[in-house]
N, C-alpha and C positions, 0 to 999 in steps of 0.2 A: 798082754798089750792089746789094745785097741788098734784095728786097721783103720785106714783112711776112710773107707767105706761106712765103717760100724761108728767113728766117730762122729762123722757128717749127718748119719741119721739120728744117733743118740743125742747130738748135740740139739738138732732141730725140735726133737720130741720133748726134751726137756726145758727148752726155751718157752717161756709162758708167752712171750710176743707172738711166737709163730704158732702154736696149737696144733691140732691135730693136721697132719698132712693128707694132701689128695690122694685118692686110689692112684698108684702106680707112680708116685712119686719116689718110693724107695724100694731098692730091688727085692724081687718076692722071696719071702721067706725070711729076710733079714729082721724085720720087727718081731717076728716070733723068735728068731733066735736071740735078739736081746731081752725079751719077755722072760724066755726060758732060763736067762744067766739070771734073773732077777734084777735088772739093771734100769728097769722102768718102774720098779715099786717106789711109791711115794717116800715111803721110809729111809730109800737110799738116794733121794735125789739130792740132797746137799752134799754128799759123798761123790757122786757121778759127775756134778755139776764142776767138783774142785778138781777131779782129774780130768775133764775136759778142758779146764781153763790152763791146768797145768801144760797139758799137751800143746794148747796153741801157744802159750807163751814160749815153749820150749821149741818149736818149730824151726829147726836151723835154717840159717841165712847164708849162702856162700856167695863171695863176691872177689872173684881173683883169690890170692893167698890168704882173704880175711874170712873168716867162719864167724859167724854171732847166731844171735837169734831174733825173731820178731818181738819176742819181749822185750829183750835188752835194747833195741831200736826203740821201741814204745818208751821204756823208761828213761832212755837217754834224751828223747825229745821232751818229755815232761820236765826233766831236771833243765833242759835248755830253757823251755818257757819260763820257769821258776827263777831262774840265776841270770840270765842274759838277754831276755826280751821284756822292756820295760812297760810295754802296751800289750800284753799278752798275759793273762791270768788263767792259772790253774783251777777249775771249779772242783773237779774231782780226778783222783788219781788211784786207780786200782791194778793189779797185773795184766788185766786183758783190756782194761778200758779206760779211757782216758777223755776228760771233758775240758775243753779251754774255752777262753772267752776273749775276742778282740773287740775292744770298745763294746757295742751293743749285740756282738754277733757272736752267738754260742756255736761252737762246733763240737763232734763225736768222732774219736778213735776207737775201734773194737777189733780185738784179734779173735778170729774164727778158724776153726777147724773144719769147714765147708760152708756152701752157699745154699743148701735147701731152704725152700721158703724164704730167700731175701728179699722178695718184695714187701712182706710184712715187718721188715725191719727199719722201712721208711718213715720217717715223720718229718716233721716242719723244720727239725734241727739237721743242717748239712751234717752227715755220718760218713764216716771213711771205714770200710771192713777190710782187713787184711788177713790174709789167708792163701791157701794153696788153691789156684783155680784150675790146674790142669783137668780133673774129672769134669769140672763144670762149664768150661771156657766158652764150647759153641754154644750153650742152651745162656748163659749169662749174657753173650754177645747178641743173640738175638732177642731175647728178654729187654735187654738195655735199648736195643734199635726201637723196638715195638713200643716202649713205654717211656714218653720225653719224660712225663710227670715224674716216672722214678728215676732215671739218670740225671734230673736237674737236682734231687734229693740226696743220692746216693752214689758213693764213689767205693769201686771194688778195686784192691790193690793186692797185688802179688810183689812182695818184697825179692823174692829170691829171683824172679824173672824181670824184675824191674819193670814191670806192665801195670796200667792202669786201665779201669773203665769208667765211664760215667762224665758227667759234662757240669759236676756242683760247683757253683761259685762259694768258696770258702777262702778268707785270707789265712786262717789256721793252716788250710791244707797248703797253701803257696809258704810258707813259714816251714813247714814239714819238709816240702821239696828241696828248699833252700836248707834245712838242717841235714838232709842225706847227702846233699853236694858238699857241704863244709865238712861235715863230720866224717863221713866215709868216700868223699870222692864219686859217688854215683848219682845217676840221673833216671827217675822214672820216665817212662815214655808210655805213648796210649797203645791200646792192642791193637795191631794193624789191621785184624779183622772189622776192628769197631770202627776206625777210621774210615776204612773203606767202605762199610756199611753207610756210615754217614754221609759220604759222597755219592754213592749210589743213589739214594734216596732224595739227594738235593739238600740236604740239609747245612751241608758245610761244602765250599769247593775249594781246590787247590790253590786258587789266589788268597785266601783268608790266611793261609799259614799254618 
């Protein structure tokens, strides 16, 4: 079974959008360990990606007495879009990825095992990445504060912590938060350190709400 650290590095190395990681991005010796186990062999890429996707979809989410997984939440939202939202169209629906369209606005959701190379996942399409931010939180906060173009395109959300990063404008993300509220009785809140950083840099003020 992969550890969180192994899964995060392996996910980044097998994601063709990310490519090679910069020196020092992965813990020393970990890449060599993954290579020694044959997990980076091209012939095994499909198998490894399948394992990683299953791990991301199966990540437990605990809300009070309710235990679910982030994969079940994403699937539930996809069904909600199809069956209950007349103005939202599901463009594609996979175990770990969902694309929806509201009018001319396309938005994407993606389940992740970690956030190495996260800046390379930003495109012109508003994207929400969902996963465990605990190991990467300090670095993510700094990255999002330093890169306004990144935080305006990409959101990072930890469903278990019910926290999010980013300033992306997307109607689909608003619908997702309403779905969490109505289906599960939970609410996403901004990461406190991120909000404080925006205040400290004069990007927002307390009077803005």
